C-alpha positions in Angstrom: -117.1 74.1 -103.9 -119.0 77.3 -104.5 -117.1 79.4 -107.1 -115.9 82.8 -106.1 -113.9 85.3 -108.1 -114.2 82.7 -110.9 -111.3 80.6 -109.5 -111.5 80.0 -105.8 -113.9 77.9 -103.8 -115.8 78.4 -100.6 -116.4 74.7 -100.0 -113.6 72.4 -101.2 -115.5 69.5 -99.8 -118.0 69.9 -102.6 -115.4 68.4 -104.9 -114.2 71.6 -106.7 -110.8 72.3 -105.2 -110.0 74.9 -107.8 
């Protein structure tokens, strides 16, 4: 999803769970 804090994701459905 959209990276936040360099590690989390706002939108896991984007394909970036980390």
